[in-house]
C-alpha positions in Angstrom: -5.9 -19.4 7.9 -7.5 -16.0 7.5 -7.0 -13.6 4.7 -5.4 -10.2 4.9 -7.8 -7.7 6.6 -9.7 -5.9 3.9 -9.7 -2.6 5.7 -5.9 -2.6 6.0 -5.6 -3.4 2.3 -7.8 -0.5 1.4 -5.7 1.8 3.6 -2.5 0.7 2.0 -3.8 1.0 -1.5 -5.2 4.5 -0.9 -2.1 5.7 0.8 0.3 4.6 -1.9 -2.1 5.8 -4.7 -2.5 9.2 -3.0 1.3 9.9 -2.7 2.6 8.1 -5.8 -0.4 8.2 -8.1 0.0 4.6 -9.0 -2.9 2.6 -10.4 -4.9 0.4 -8.1 -4.0 -2.6 -10.2 -0.3 -1.9 -10.0 -0.5 -1.5 -6.2 -2.5 -4.7 -5.8 0.0 -6.6 -7.9 2.6 -6.0 -5.2 2.8 -8.7 -2.5 2.0 -7.6 1.1 5.6 -7.1 2.2 6.4 -5.0 -0.8 3.3 -2.8 -0.3 4.3 -2.3 3.4 7.8 -1.3 2.3 6.4 1.4 0.0 4.2 2.6 2.8 7.3 2.9 5.0 9.1 4.8 2.3 6.3 7.3 1.9 6.2 7.7 5.7 9.9 8.7 5.5 9.2 11.3 2.8 6.3 13.0 4.6 7.8 13.1 8.1 
């Protein structure tokens, strides 16, 4: 089993932090599915 791609993790954290101004530790405490859900929600706001 391989881990989550580090580059994608950085992108997700940066994206959420940029738009919501959440702390890195708060974003990293979310599981992968929940982070992706917030990325989707941000995409809906900025489209």
